[in-house]
C-alpha positions, 0 to 999 in steps of 0.5 A, a space after each residue: 499500500 505504501 508504494 502505491 501512495 509513494 507511486 501516486 505522489 511522484 506521478 502528480 509531479 510533472 517533472 517526474 511524469 516528464 522523466 518517466 516518459 523520457 525514460 520509457 521513450 528512450 529505452 529501446 526494448 520498451 519502445 519496441 514492445 509498445 510499438 508491437 503491441 499498439 500495431 498488433 493485429 493490424 494492416 497499415 496501408 501505405 499509399 504510393 505517394 507516401 513512399 516520398 515521405 521519409 518519416 513514414 518510410 523510416 518509421 516502417 523500417 523500424 519494424 523487423 520481419 521478426 516482430 511483423 510475423 510475431 505480432 501479425 503486422 502487415 503492411 499493404 501498399 495501395 496504388 490507385 490509377 486516377 484514370 
């Protein structure tokens, strides 16, 4: 019970929340686990025009083949013909 009270007190302090967020965000292992859980069992659609957007492509490149298999993450390329 005491640890719960201490934790809630710590989280009220804005600087501690920011520190906690930065700690989790910078931890590559935790970052990967959170990303994979968020994307689990999803199909990510990307349009051909988005392939020029380096930020989107860079983010997609961080998902390993093993993560795609383990978490059932699919990437679908959508090509539309404007005729």
